[in-house]
C-alpha positions in Angstrom: -16.1 11.9 -5.0 -14.3 10.2 -2.1 -10.7 9.0 -2.4 -8.1 7.6 0.0 -4.4 8.6 -0.4 -1.9 6.0 0.7 1.8 5.8 0.9 4.5 3.2 1.6 6.3 4.2 4.7 8.8 2.7 7.3 11.1 1.6 4.5 14.1 3.8 5.5 13.5 6.7 3.2 13.6 10.3 4.5 10.1 11.6 3.7 8.0 9.5 6.1 7.1 12.2 8.6 6.1 14.7 5.8 4.2 12.0 4.0 2.2 11.1 7.1 1.1 14.8 7.3 -0.4 14.5 3.8 -1.7 11.0 3.3 -4.8 9.3 4.9 -3.4 5.7 5.0 0.1 4.4 5.7 1.4 1.1 4.3 3.9 0.2 7.0 6.8 -2.1 6.1 6.8 -5.1 8.3 10.5 -6.2 8.2 10.8 -8.7 5.4 11.7 -6.2 2.6 12.5 -3.2 4.8 11.8 -1.8 8.2 12.5 -2.9 11.8 10.8 -3.1 15.1 11.9 0.5 15.8 10.8 1.9 12.4 7.4 0.2 12.9 7.1 1.6 16.3 7.9 5.2 15.2 5.7 5.0 12.1 2.7 3.7 14.0 3.0 6.3 16.7 3.3 9.1 14.1 0.3 7.7 12.1 -1.8 7.4 15.3 -1.0 11.0 16.2 -2.3 12.2 12.8 -5.4 9.8 12.6 -3.8 8.2 9.6 -5.0 4.6 9.0 -2.3 2.0 9.6 -2.0 -0.9 7.1 0.4 -3.9 7.1 2.7 -3.9 4.1 4.1 -7.5 4.0 6.4 -8.9 1.3 8.3 -11.9 0.2 11.3 -12.5 2.5 13.7 -10.5 0.4 15.5 -7.6 2.0 18.3 -7.9 -0.6 15.9 -7.3 -3.5 13.7 -4.9 -1.5 10.8 -7.4 -2.0 10.7 -6.8 -5.7 11.7 -10.3 -6.8 9.0 -13.0 -7.2 10.1 -15.9 -5.1 8.8 -19.5 -5.4 7.3 -20.1 -2.0 4.7 -22.8 -1.1 1.3 -21.4 -0.3 1.3 -22.5 3.3 4.8 -21.2 3.9 3.9 -17.9 2.3 0.8 -17.6 4.5 3.0 -18.1 7.5 5.5 -15.5 6.3 2.7 -12.9 5.8 1.1 -13.8 9.1 4.4 -13.3 10.9 4.8 -9.9 9.5 1.2 -8.8 10.2 1.3 -10.1 13.7 4.5 -8.2 14.4 3.0 -5.0 13.2 -0.4 -5.6 15.0 1.4 -6.0 18.3 3.7 -2.9 17.9 0.8 -0.7 16.6 -1.3 -1.6 19.7 1.6 -0.5 22.0 1.7 2.8 20.2 -2.1 3.5 20.4 -2.8 2.5 16.8 -4.8 -0.3 15.2 -3.8 -2.1 12.0 -7.0 -2.0 9.9 -5.9 -3.2 6.4 -3.3 -5.1 4.5 -1.6 -4.2 1.2 1.1 -6.6 -0.1 4.4 -5.0 -1.2 6.3 -5.3 -4.5 6.4 -8.7 -6.2 4.0 -10.2 -3.7 1.4 -7.5 -4.7 2.1 -8.2 -8.4 1.9 -12.0 -8.0 -1.4 -11.7 -6.2 -2.9 -10.0 -9.2 -3.0 -13.3 -11.3 -2.0 -16.1 -9.0 -4.8 -17.7 -7.0 -2.6 -19.4 -4.5 -0.6 -16.3 -3.7 -3.8 -14.3 -3.4 -5.3 -17.0 -1.2 -2.3 -16.9 1.2 -2.7 -13.2 1.6 -6.4 -13.2 2.0 -6.2 -16.0 4.6 -4.1 -13.7 6.8 -6.3 -10.7 6.2 -9.3 -12.9 7.2 -7.6 -14.1 10.4 -7.1 -10.5 11.5 -10.3 -9.1 10.0 -8.3 -6.6 7.9 -9.5 -4.8 4.8 -7.4 -5.3 1.7 -5.9 -2.8 -0.8 -5.4 -4.5 -4.2 -5.1 -4.0 -8.0 -8.5 -3.6 -9.7 -10.1 -6.9 -10.7 -7.1 -8.8 -9.3 -7.4 -12.3 -7.8 -6.6 -10.7 -4.5 -9.4 -8.3 -4.7 -11.9 -10.9 -5.9 -11.0 -13.4 -3.2 -11.0 -10.8 -0.4 -14.5 -9.7 -1.4 -15.7 -13.3 -1.7 -14.6 -13.8 1.9 -16.7 -10.9 3.0 -13.7 -8.6 3.6 -13.7 -4.9 2.7 -11.5 -4.8 -0.4 -10.6 -1.5 -2.2 -9.1 -1.2 -5.6 -6.2 1.2 -5.9 -4.4 3.2 -8.5 -1.0 4.7 -8.6 -0.3 8.4 -8.9 3.5 8.3 -9.4 3.9 5.4 -11.8 3.3 5.2 -15.5 0.7 2.8 -17.0 0.9 0.8 -20.2 -1.4 -2.0 -21.4 -3.4 -2.0 -18.2 -0.4 -2.5 -15.9 2.4 -0.4 -14.4 5.3 0.4 -16.6 8.3 -1.7 -15.3 10.6 0.3 -13.1 13.6 -0.1 -15.4 11.7 1.2 -18.5 11.2 4.8 -19.7 8.3 6.6 -18.2 8.1 4.3 -15.2 8.1 7.3 -12.7 6.0 10.4 -13.2 6.9 13.9 -12.0 4.7 15.8 -9.6 2.5 17.5 -12.2 2.0 14.3 -14.1 1.2 12.4 -10.9 -1.3 15.0 -9.9 -3.1 14.9 -13.3 -3.1 11.1 -13.2 -4.5 11.0 -9.7 -7.4 13.2 -10.7 -8.1 11.1 -13.8 -8.1 7.9 -11.7 -10.4 9.4 -9.1 -12.9 10.7 -11.6 -13.0 7.4 -13.4 -14.4 5.9 -10.3 -12.7 2.5 -10.5 -10.4 2.9 -7.5 -11.0 4.0 -4.0 -7.4 4.7 -3.0 -4.4 6.2 -4.8 -0.8 5.4 -3.9 2.4 7.4 -3.7 5.5 5.4 -3.2 7.7 6.4 -0.3 10.9 5.8 -2.3 9.8 8.1 -5.2 12.2 11.1 -5.3 10.7 14.0 -3.4 7.8 11.8 -2.4 6.3 14.2 0.2 6.2 17.1 -2.2 4.6 14.9 -4.9 2.0 13.6 -2.4 1.2 17.1 -1.4 0.7 18.1 -5.0 -1.5 15.1 -5.6 -3.7 15.8 -2.6 -4.0 19.4 -3.6 -5.0 18.5 -7.1 -7.6 16.0 -5.9 -9.1 18.5 -3.5 -9.2 21.2 -6.2 -11.1 18.7 -8.4 -13.7 18.4 -5.7 -12.6 15.1 -4.1 -13.0 14.4 -0.4 -9.6 12.9 0.5 -10.1 10.6 3.5 -9.1 7.2 4.8 -11.1 4.2 3.4 -10.7 2.0 6.5 
């Protein structure tokens, strides 16, 4: 049983360094929802020092809404926005001795790419341009299109978020966020089911580093080999 453990980092929350000591892949904010040139630089350097895989974590151009609002953006303009973010991170990562090896959309962009062919196509186009693997929701348009283009595409699950009716519980609803014990149990269940190759812990979850450490320990106790997918 092999599983990757990823986390959203570079978003301005305090647990990044401790998260990078636990996870195997780092989804680095590229500036449109959070992050800056300096945060990308620091995060990429830290990930490289720990042999953590670096992934681009682009979003809609929405710092005010932290990238969690679905915006109406023409497909070509969206592709340009995603490309701008990825290219910025690729350049910075190279300067810090790291390589960007995958792409995972953030927030509303991730959610829209589940069902919207045009959104998924814009993201996949950028991933193809840079020969990046893709992290995506299981059976999503994004996952299907990425695989159809010959890209490595890995389905992911979420340790720290509640599920209902096959989707994540909305953040403003009860049971949206799980505690460390619940997250650990859910991660093991997801890994054993075999549908996902990576499990996410959000960097803005309270006590994210402690939760990620509990999740990793539970996975390893269950016999999983926790290692980067890309």
